[in-house]
N, C-alpha and C positions, 0 to 999 in steps of 0.2 A: 504493500499499500504507499501511497505518497507520504502519508504522515510518518510512517516508520523509516522511510528512506532518509528523511530529513535528520532523524536522531541516530541513524546508523552509520554506514560507511561514509556518507557524504560529509559528516561532521569532522572526520579525521583527515580530509584533504587539505593540502596548503591553501591558504586564504587567496582567492582570486575573485575580483569584482564581478565578473561576468557570470562565474559559477555560483557565487553567493546570491546574486540577484534572481537567477533562474530557480534556485533551490527556495528562495524566499517566496517567489510567485507559486511554486508548486505546492508549498505547505499552506498557502491561502486558498488553493483550489481543491475541490473534491474530485476524485476520479469518477468515471462513469459508473463503475461498480458500486462505489460508495454512495452516490446519489440515488441508485436504484435500491440499495439497501435501506437508505432513509425513507424513501417513498413506501417501500413494502412495510417496514416496521411501524411506520406512522399510521399506515392503514389498520394494522392489527391493534395498535394502541387505541385508536379512535373508536374503531367498530366494537371491540371487546368491552370497553368502558361504557359506550352508549347503550349496548344491550344489557349490561350489568345494571346500570343506574336507572333505567326506566322503571324498574320495580318499585322504587322507593315511594313515590307519591300514592300509588293506588293498590299495590299488591297486598300490603298488610290488612287493609280495610276489606278487600275482596276475599282474602283468606278467612278472615273472621266470619263473613257471610257464609262460607262454606264449612264453618264448624271448627276452624283452627284457632286455638287460643294464642296469646302472645308468645308463650314459651315454644309452642309448636311452630309458629311463624319464624322464631329465632332459630329453631332447629333446622327448618327448611333452608334458611340463609346459611347456617352453619355446615349443613350437609355439602353444599357446594365446596366450602373451604376445606372440609376434611378429605373429600376425594381429591380435590386439588393438591393438598398436601402429600398425599400417598402417591399420586400420579407423578408429582414434581420430582420426588425422590428417586422413583424407578426411572423415569425418563431421562432425568439428568445424568445417571449412571451409564445409560446406553445411548447417549446422543450420538457419539461418534460412530457407532455401529448402524444406527438407524439412518442417520443422515439429517442435517440440520433443515435443509430445504424441505424434504419430504415431510418431516415432522411439523414444520411451520405451515405448510399448505393443507396437510391432512387435518391438522387441528382446527384450522379456519373453516374448512368445509363441513366438518362435523358440527361445529359451534353454529353455523348458519342454520343447518338443519334442526338442531335441537332448539334453537330460539323460536323457530316456527311451531315446533311441537308444543312448546311452552304456551303458546297462544290458543291451543285447543283444549287446554285444561278446564276451562269453564264449562265445557260439555260433559265433564266427568261428574257423576253424582257426588253430592256433599258427604262429608264425613271421612271415614277411614280410606275410602277408595280414592278421593281427591287428594288426601295427605300423602298416600302411597305413590300416586303417580307424580306428584310434586317432587318427592325425594328421588324418585327414579330419573326423571327428566334432568333435575339439578345435578345429579351424580354424572350423567353423560355429558353435560355441559362443562362440568369441572374438568373432566379428563382431557376434553378437547381444548379447553382453555389453557390447561397446564402445558400441553404439547406446544401450542403455538408460542406462548410467552416464554417458556424455557428456551426454545429454538431461537426466538427473537433476541433475547438477552445475549446468547452465545454468539449469534451472527454479528451483532453489534460490536461486541468486545473483539471479535476477529477482525472486523473491518476497520475499527478505530482503536488501535491498541494503546496509542499515546494520549488521547483525549475522550476517553470513554465516558467520564462524569459530564462533560460538556455536551456530548451528543445525547446521553440519557436524559439530562436536564432539559435540553431543547425539545426532545420528543415528548416530554411530559406536557407540553403545550397541547399536543393531540389528545393525551390521556385527559387532561383538564377539560378540553373541548367536549369529549365524550361525556364526561361527568356533568358538564354545563348543559349541554343540549339534551341529555337523556331525560332528566326529570321533568323539565317543561314540555318537551316534545311528547314524552310518554303521557303526562297529565292531559296534555291538549287532545292527543289521539284518543285516549280513554274516554274523555268526556264527550267528544264529538262523534266517535264511532263504536265505542265499547271496548271490551276486553281483548278481543282477538287481534285488532288491526295494528297496535303498536308492535307486537311480536312478529306477525307476518311481514310488515314493512321492513323492519330492521333485519330479520332473517334474510329476506331476498337481497338486500343491499350487501350483506356479508358474503352471500353466495356469488353475487356478481363480481365482487373483488377477488374471488379465488383464481379464475383464469388470468386475470391481470397479474397477480403476484407469481403465478407459475411462469410467466413470460419474462418478468423483469428482475426477479430475485436471483442474484448470482448464486452458484453452487460453491459451497465452501467445504472442500474435502480435507480429511486429515488422516493420518495413520493411527488406527484405534490403539489406544493405550488405556490401561486400567489404573487410574489414579485412586489413591486410598481416600474414600470418603470418611472413614473412621478417623483417620489421621487429621483431615481437615477440620471435622467437627469438634475434635478434642483440643484444638488450639485455644488458649484462654481468650485471646482477642476475638477470635471467631465466635466463641460463646457469648461474649458480651454484645457483639454486633448482631448475633441471632436474636438476643433479648430485646435489642433496639427494634429490629424488624417486626418481631411478635408484638411489641407494646403498641407500635404505630398502627398496625393492622388491626389489632384488637379494639382500639379506639374508634377507628373508622367503621369497623363491623358492627360495633355497638349502635351506631347511628342508623344503620339500615332498617332494623325493624322497629325502631323506638322513635326516631326524630319526627317522622311524618304524623305519627299519632299524637305526639305531644303538640305539634304545631296546629293541628286540626282541633284539638280540644281546648288549648290554651288561648290562641289567637283567633280562632274561629274562621280560618281561611279555607277556600276551596282547593281541590286537588291541583288545579293548574297554578294556583299562586304558591302552594306548598312546593312545587317544583322550582319556582323562582327563588325561594329562600335558600335552596341548595346551592345556588350560583355563588353565594358568599364564600364558601369553603373551596369550591372548584376553581373559580377565577383566581383567587389569591395564590392557590397552589400552582396552577398552571403558568401564571405570569411570573412568579418569583423562581420557578425551577431552573429556567435557563441561567440566570444570573447566579444562582447557588451552584450549578454545575460548572460554570466557567471559573468561579472562585475556587471550587474544590480541585479543578485541574491546574490552574496557574499558580495557586498557593496551597499546596498539599498539607502544609503544617497547620492550617486553620480548620481542617476536617474535624479534628477532635473537639474543637470549641463549637462547631456547628451541631456535633452530635449531643454535647453536653447541654448546651443552652436550647437546642430544639427540643430535647426530652423534657426539660424542666418547664419550658414555656408551654408545651402541649398539656403538662399536668395542671398548670395553673389555669389555662383556658377551660379545661373540662370541669374544673371546680367552679368556674364562673358561668358555665353554660346553662345551668338551671335557673339561677344560680343555686349553690347549695344552701339548703334552709338555714344552716347555722349562721349564714351571713345576714339573714333577715332582709333580703333585697328583693323587691318585686320584679318578676320577669317581664321585660318588655321587648317588642318585636325588634326595635333598632338595636338594642344591646345584644339580643340574641344573634342578629345578623353580624354584627361587629365582632363578637367572639368567634363566630364560624370563620370570618376572614383571617383572624390571628391564628386560629387552629390550622387553616390551609398553609399559612406561611411557616409555622413551626413544624408541621409535618414534613414540608419541603427541606427545612434545615436539617432534619435528622435523616430522611430518607435517601436524599441524593448522594451524600458521601459514602454510604454503606457498601455499595457494590465494589467501587475501586479500593476501599479499604480491605475488603475480604480478599481481593485479588493481590493487593500488594502484600498482605500477610502471608498468603499461599506461596508467593514467589520467595519471600524472605525465609520461608521454612523449607525450601528444597523442591517445591512442586514444579514440574516441567511446564513451559509455556505451550498451549496447543488447545485445539477444540475440546479434548477430553476434559482438561481442567475447567475450561469455560462452561462446559456443560454441567460439571459438578457444582460450580459456584452459582450459575444461574438456577439450577434445580434447587440448591439449598436456599437461595434467596427466596424463590416462589414458594417453596415448601414452608418456610418460617412465616412468610406472609399469609399463607393459607391457613396455617395453624392458628394465628392471631385472628384471622377472620372466621375461623370456626368457633373459638372461645368467645370472642367479642359479642356476636348476636345471641348466642345461648345464654351466657351469663347476663348480657344486657336485657334479654327479654324476660328472664327470671326476676332480676333486681327491678326492672320497670314495673312488672306486675305486683311484686311484693312491697316495694318502697316508694315507688313513683320516679318520674324521669329525673327529678332534681338531684335526689340521693344516688341514683343509679349512675349518673353522669360523673358525679364527684368521685365515687368509688372507682369507676372505670379509669379515671385520672391516676390512680395509683400505679398502673402499668408503666406509663412513661416516666413517672417520678422514680420507680425502682430502676428502670433502665438509665435514666440520667445519673442517679447517684452511683449506680455500679460503674458506669463510664468514668466518672470522676475518680472513683476509687482505683480502677484499673490503671489510668494514665499517671496517678500519683505514685503507685507502686512501680510502674515501668520506668518513670523518671528517676525515682530513688535507686532502683537497680542499676540503671545505666550510669548514674553518678558514681555509685560504689564501684562499679566495674571498671570505669575509667580511672578512678583514683588508685586502684589496685594495680593497673597496668602501668601508671606513671606516678609512683610515690614520690612525695616532696623531697624526700632525702636524696633520691637518685638525681633529681634535677639540680639540687644544691652542689652535689659531688661532681656532676658533670660541668658545671659552671666554674668550680674551683679548679679542676683540672685544665680546663681551656685556658683560664687565667694564668696558671703556672707555665703553660706551654708558651705563652706570649711573653 
C-alpha cells in the first residue's frame, strides 16, 4: 500500500527533493484499492447500523403488544449480541482460511435477507410463538453481522496499516449516519405504512449493495497462520481494553430497550419524534470520531488519556441521563438531549483508540503482522462489543422494570466508571514498572563512575 511504502524503504533513501516530493504526494493520495475498500466498508457500516437502529422507536412497544415484557424485549436485543459474540470469536479465528472478501459479502447478503424476514414477524401469533421467532431471526442476523464486521475491520487494517485509527474514525461518520437516519426513518415508515415496510425497504437496499461490493472490494489474501487467541486475550493490557469495549457497548445496549419507552412516557412524544431524540447521541459520535481518530494516529501517546477521560465522562453522563433520583433534579427534554450529545462524544473518546491499541500491544508481544492477526483482533473487538450488547439490554430491561429508568441508567454508568478506573490503575503500574526498569538498567552510581573515568582520561 502507498501508506506503508512511505514509512518503509522509501524513508531510508538519501534525501532528494524530487523523490521526497513524489513520496509526499503519494502519502496524501489513496490508491484505487484503498478507495474501493473505503466505499465497501462505508456501505456495511451504514447499512448495518441503519438496520440495527430502526428497531428503537417502535419495536419495544410493538413487542409489548405481542405479549413480551420489558425483560423479554431486553433478551431479544441481547440475543443478537450473544450470537454475535460467539460468531465473532469463531470467525475471527478462521478469517484467513475462509477469506475476508467472501466473509464480508456473504455476511451482507444474509443480513439483508434476515432484515426482510424480521418485517414478517407481525404475522406470527402473539405470545411464545412470536417471541421464539424473534430470537431465531435475531440470531441469524447476529451471525451475518459478525461475519461482515469482522471481515471489514480486518480488511481496513490490512489496507491502512499506518493510519487505521484515522480511517476507522472517519468511517464512523457512516456508522453515525446509520444511527442518525435509522430511528427517524424507522419511526416515519412505521407510522405511515405499518410494521413491515421499514424492514422490507432496508433489507432490499442491503441486498442491492451486495453485487456492488462483490465488484469493487479488493481481495486480500494471506498465508493461513494460526495465532494464539489465548495468548492475546491473557495480555493484561488487552484485558483492560476488552473491559473498555464491553463497558461502552453495555451502556449503548442498555438504551435500546429502555430509552424509547422512557421518552414516550416521560415527555409524551410520538414514535417519529422519539427517533429525532436519538439524533443527539448519533450525531455527536459520528462528527467527533474522525477528529478523535486523527488525534489517535498522529499523537499515539494521548490514547491512554482518551481512554481514561472517555470512560469517566461516560459514567458521569449516565448518572445524569435520568437524572439519578439522588440528585433531586427534574428530567427535562433539553437536558436529556444535551446529555445524549455528551454521551456520544465520550463514547468516541474511548472507542476509537481501542483497536489500534490492541494491535500495538499484540505487535509488542511478538505477534506476527498479517491477516491472521487482524482477524483475531477484529474478532476479539467485535466479540467484546457483542458481549456488552448482550449484558446491557438484559440488565437494562430488568433494572428498568424493577427500579425505573433513572436508577437503571445510573447503575449502568458503573461499567464505564469501572473501566476508566481500571485503565488509570494499569497505566500507573505500567509507568512505575518502566521507571524502575530504566533505573535498574542505568544505576546512578554507574553514570557517576563513567563521568569520573572520562575526567581522568582527559
